[in-house]
Structure formats: C-alpha cells, structure tokens
N, C-alpha and C positions, 0 to 999 in steps of 0.2 A: 784425464786420459793420457796415455803414453804418447810421446811425440814421435811420430814416424813419418814426418813430412819429407820423405826422400823424393828427389826431383823426378825420377822416372817411374814411380809406382803407377802413375796414370797410364804409362805405356803398356805395362803388363795387363792392366785392367782392359785396355782397348783390345789386346790380343785375345782375351777370353770372352769378349762380348758377343762374337759371332762364331759359328762352327768352322768357318773358313776365314782365316785372318790374312793380313798383308804378307806375313812371312811365308805362309803356305803358298800364296799366289806368286811370290817372288821365286820360291824354289821350283814351282811348276814351270814358270817362264824359263828357268835355267835348265829344264829337262829332267828334273827330279820327279818322283812319283810318290804321292802320299798314300799310305795304307791305313785305313781306319781300324781301330780295335776297341774292344769293349770291356776288357777284364784285365786285372793285374796279373793273372796267370799267363797271359799272352807273352811269349818271349820277345820282349821289345828289341833287344840287340839284333835278332834275326831280321826284324823288319827295318833295320838300319843299314843293311849291307848294300854295297854298290850304290845305285841311284835311288834306292828306296828310303823313305823315312816314315816313322809311325806317327799317327795322330789319334789321341784318345777321343772317342766319339762322345759328344755331349749335345744337349739341346738348350743352350742358353737363351733366356728370354721367352721360352715357350709360353704361349698364351692359352692354348687349349689343345685337346687331342680328339677333336670331333671326327676327323677322317680315320684316325687309327682305331677309334672305339668301334668302328664298323667291322674291324678284323680281329681285334684282341678283346678279351673279356674285360668287364669293368673291375674284376677282382685280380687282374694282372697289374703289377706295380706300375706306377705312373712314369718311372724312368724308362721302361721298355716301350710304353705307349708313346712317350715323347719322342724317342728316337725314331719310331716308325712314322710318326707324324711329320717329322723333319725330312725323313727319307722320301716319303710320298711327295712332299712339297719341293723336292729337288735341292734341298739344302746341303747335300753331301755329294753332289754330282761331280765335284772336282776330284774326289778320291778315285784312285786307281783300283781299289778293291777293299774288301773287308776280311778281317781275321777275327773269328769269335772263338770262345771256349765254351764247352758244355758245362757252364758253371751253375746254372739253375734252370728250372723248367720254363721260367718266364723268358729268359734270353733265348731258349730253344724255340719258343713260340715266335719270338721276334724274328729269329733266323728263318723259320719256315715261311713267314709272311714276306720277308724281304726276298726270298728265293723266287717267289712267283709274282710278286707285285713290282719289285724294283731291283731286279737282279743286276749287280755290277759286273764289270768285265771279269773280275777275279773275286772269288769268295771261297773261304775255307773255314771249316769248323774243327777245332782241336778237341779230341776226346780225352778229357782229364780224369784220371783215376780218383777215387774217393779216399785212398790211402797213399801215404807218401813213403811207404817202405820200399825195399829194393825192387820188388816186382813192379810196383807202381812207377818208380823212377825209370826203370828200363822201358816200360810201356810208353812213358811220356817222351823219352829220348827218341823213340821211333816215330812218335807223332810229330815231333819237331823236325826230324829228318825228312819226313814226308812233306811237311810244310816248306822246308828249305828247297826241296827238289821241285815242288810246284812253282814256287816263286822264281826259281832259276829258269824253269822251262817257259813260264808265261811272260816274264818281264826281261829275261836275259840278265838278271842280277847275279853278280859273282857271289856264290855261296861256298867258296873254297875256304880252307882252314885259315889262311892268312887274312882274307877279307873279313871273316867272322871275328877273328881275334882283334882286328882293328876296330870293328864295331863295338866289341865289348869294352875295349880300352876307352873309347870315346864316351860310352855310357857311364863307365866308372868315373871318368873325369867330371862329367856333369853332376852325378849324384854326390861326388865329393864336394863340389862347389855348393850345391844346395844344402848339404849337411853342415857346411861351415856357417851358413846362415841360420839353420835350425839350432845349432849349438848356442847361439846367442840367446835363445829363449830360456836357457837355464839360469841366466843372470837374475839377481834379485829384482832388478828393474829392467825387464827385457826392452831392448831398443826397437823392437818390431812387434806389432800385434799379430795374433793368429790369422786374422783376415788378410793382412798384407802379405804375410808369409805364404798363404795359400794362393794369393793372386800370382805370385812369382812361380810357385810350384806348379799350378795349373798351366801357366803360360809355357813352362818347360815341357809339359806333356802334350801340348797341342801345336808345337812349333818345331821345325827342323833344328836339330842340335847345333849345327854349324852356324846358323843365323841367330839363334836366341842366346847362345852362350856368352858372347861379348856383352850383351845387355845385362845379363845376370851378374857377370863379373864386375861391371861398373857399379851395379846396385850394391854388391857386397863391399866393394871398396868405399862407397859412400857411407855405408852403415858404420864402418870401422869396428872397433872392439869396445866401445864405450857402453854405457848403460842409458836407459830411458830416464825421463824426468821424475817419474813417480813410481812407487811400488804399487802393483795392482791390488785391487780389493780382494781378489781371489785368483789362485792359479788353477786353471781347469784343464782337464784332458778330455778330448772328444773321441768317442769310440763308435763304431758302427759300420754300415755298408756304404753304398754309393753316396758321395757328397762332393760335388764339383762346383758349387756356388759359394764363393767366399762371403757373399752378402749374408748368408745364414750365420756364419761365424761372427760377422760384424754385429748382427742383432744381439747375439749372446754377449758379446763384449761391450755392448753399449751401456751395460749396467755397472761397469767398472772392473769387471774381471778380465782376464786375458787367457786365451787358449795357448798354453805353452807346450802341449804335447798332443799328438793325434795318432789314432790307430783305426783308420778306415780305408776303404778301397783306394782312394786317391791320395792318401796321406803319406807321411814321411817315416813313420815308425812301424815296422822296419822297412817301409817301402824304399828308403834311400840306402839300403845296404848294398854294397858293391858286389859284383859277380866275382867269385873266387876263381881265378884262372889256373887250370891244371894242364892245359895243352889239349884238352878235348872240348872244344867250344860248345857242341850240342849238349853234352852231358853237363857242362858247367852252367849253361842257361837253364836247363831243366831243373837241376838241383837248386839253383838260385830262386826259381819260381816257388818251389816247395818251402824253402827256408824263409823267404821274405814275406809271404802272404798270410799263412795260418788262418785261412778263411773258415767260417763255421760249416761250409759245405764239406770240409774234410773230416772224416770220421776218426775218433779216438784221440783227438788233439785238444779237447776242451780244457783239460788241466794245464796244458802248455800255454794255451791262449790266456788263461787267467794269470798264470805266473808272469807272462811277458807284460801284461798290463800293470800288474803290481810292481814289477821291476821299473817300468817307466814312471809310475807314480812316485816311487822313491827317488829315482834319478833326477826328475824334473821338479821335485818337491811340490807335487800336486795336492791341492786341498780337496778337490771333488771331481768325480767322473760323470760326464754326460754321455749317455748312450742314445744316439739318434738312429732311427730306423725308418726307411721308406715304407709307407703303408702297404700292406699285403705282401711284403717280402717274407717268403716262407722260411728261409734259412735263418735270418736274423730274428724273425718272430719266435722261432723255437729256441734260439740261442739266448735271447735276452733274459728270459725268466731265471734260469740257473746262474747266468752271469751276474745279474743284479744280486742274487742271494750270496754268491761266492764273494763278491767284492764287499758287500756289507758285513759279511762274516769276518773279513780281513780288516774291518774297521774303517773302510773307505766310504764316504758319503757318495750316493749315486742318484742321478736323476735320469729317468727314461723318457724320451720324447719320440712320438710317432708323427711323421710328417709326410706331405706330398713331395714329389721331386722338385717342383717349382716352389719358390719361396712364397708362402701365404700365411695369413694369421699372425702377423708380426706382434700384434698386441697381446695375443694369448701366449706367444713364445716368451715375450718379455716378462709377463706375469709369472709364468712357470719358473723361469730362471731366477727372477727376483726372489720368489719364495724359497727356492733352493739355496741361494746365497744366504738368506736370512736364517734358514734352518741350520746352517753351518756356523752361525754367529758372525757372518761377514756382510 
C-alpha cells in the first residue's frame, strides 16, 4: 500500500465524523452562522459572505432511517432519507438555515418534509434550469440575486459587490490549495490515497474556510512534492452521484488500486475549478455552477460529460473507471447505461456499482472490485 501516514490526517477524519464538528462550534461561538446546503449547484461563495459560512449537509454514521421512512417512500434514495432522519433527530439544529437546489425530485420531497416537520429559521430553494444556455444562465443569476437579498434581509449579511468578491477570492484560494494536493495524484506513485484526499476535501466542505485552511496548508506542506513508496496495482477513476464517505473509497483501494481521479457530486474534477472573476459576482458564481458541475440532470450535455471523463482518464493515466450510484437515484440511473456504453466504446474498462448511502456490503464490494481489476489484467 501507498504510504500516506501524514500526522494530521486523523484530524480531518474527526471533522467529518459528525454533521457538526468542532470548527463549526468554534465559528458559532465567534458569532458566525452556518448555512447547510445539499447540492454542488448551490453558489457556495454567496453563503460565505459576511458572517455566514456554508456547510455541506451529510449524515455520517447513519444507522437507519426508521423515522424518515414514515414520511418518504422506500423508493426515495437513502441519501435524502438519511438527511431527513438526522434533521428530525436534531442533528442539524446548530445550522442557521438551509439552501437547496431543485436538483432532483427526491431532494424536492426532502425539502417538502423539512418545511413542515423541521422548518429552520431560514430556508430557500433555488430553481435551477435544465439547460445552461444564455436564457438558463440569466434565470439562475436572478435566482442567486433573490437568494442574496433574502440572506441579507434575514441575517444582515453584507451582500454588496466588494463583500461577494472577497468571498469569491477566499473560495478560489481554498480550491487552489486543494487542487495542489489533487495534482499529486498524477504521479506514478501518488503520495496520497484517494480516501485520504477525500477526507481532506470533505473536511474543507463542512468547515468554515478561515479555520480549516491553515490545517489543509500544513497537510500540503507535510506531503511535499515527492512520490509514494509503491506504484499502485491500478489507477482508478470514480464517477457518479453523491459520495461523501471516504471509507467507501478506502474499501475500493484496499485491493491495491488507488483512486487518482474523481467526478462525482462532492469530488474534485471539475469541482475544484476556480470562479472566473469578471466584476459581476452574481453572474460569475452562476456561470461557475454551470461550468463545474455538468450533472446528468442537465439536458443536452451528455456528450460533454463523456468527453470530460475521457479527458480526465488520459490526464491522470487511469486504467479503469468505476461508476457508483446510490440506489433509486433517477438521474444517475438513466445516465449510467449510455455512459457505460460510451466509455467502453472508447476502450475504457468500466465497472458499475449500485449502493446505499451508508457503507454496507463491504465483502461484496471487494469481490466486485477484485474481479474488475483481474478483468483488466491487474
């Protein structure tokens, strides 16, 4: 296995073990306000203005969804049921509000239930178009403008141009730092596993930037620019929807491969692309959302999504692609069939895995990955 015994990796793991970590509590004690969000299309820099800071909503360590199952159908994905379970249980009570995107019907159903079961002091649903052309972009700019006005009115947060540009610069500095760690995975012997990389990445998404950034910078300095001890058995790319548990990646890598590239909701490609600043912060973050996500909920972008995956396969010298899908996810369920066919037509080995939100069936997962590696002759 690759040597990644960095001294503070356990600290990042601790930050993502609970939905409300010590850095969130510290920020709240200092008068800052956490805003929970659920989708990569949410304009994170807007939630970072003034005394606000964004927190990606997760349900780490969820044991079951017995309460949520009374309100959401059993064919609703377990990610949304898990969030509702934690919300009913008061696990997000420290949050000052929620910001959702109408990204899929399952999240809309979650939003409906939260609205009358556990309504926070502030809640907002962004209406996201299904096309990213000029008309869709203009629409989303107005949606973000309305969000900014509501945040300013409710929390007194400064949503002026200078404040938003400051938030965007801070966001860009953080993603540049994370990208410098991600670039190390291009090496022949990566000095960091995919699981450890995503421990740091997830910690950056669930902690206030001002408090987490020094820890990430120390971690980056500790890694240096060297290589790991051994060349991995296989270089893998992970593609799909919601995945916020690095343990899932650890199980995949336990067979000697390493995830060197990722393209899923909480991933880095192109999730760590910076916001291009033109002087119009609302339009800049709206355009950034369309550019960085390329989610299968968006119409007419399938070929672009395939091309971007193939580009990453070549750039990171990937041997095989694993597509992971949360069971009952409609949009990825539809996308996965033609995506598998397109990648195989391009000569790229592909494995499709369907899973629950919480990690389960580790033995079966290892068996599937082992067979995939052997089918590639690795």
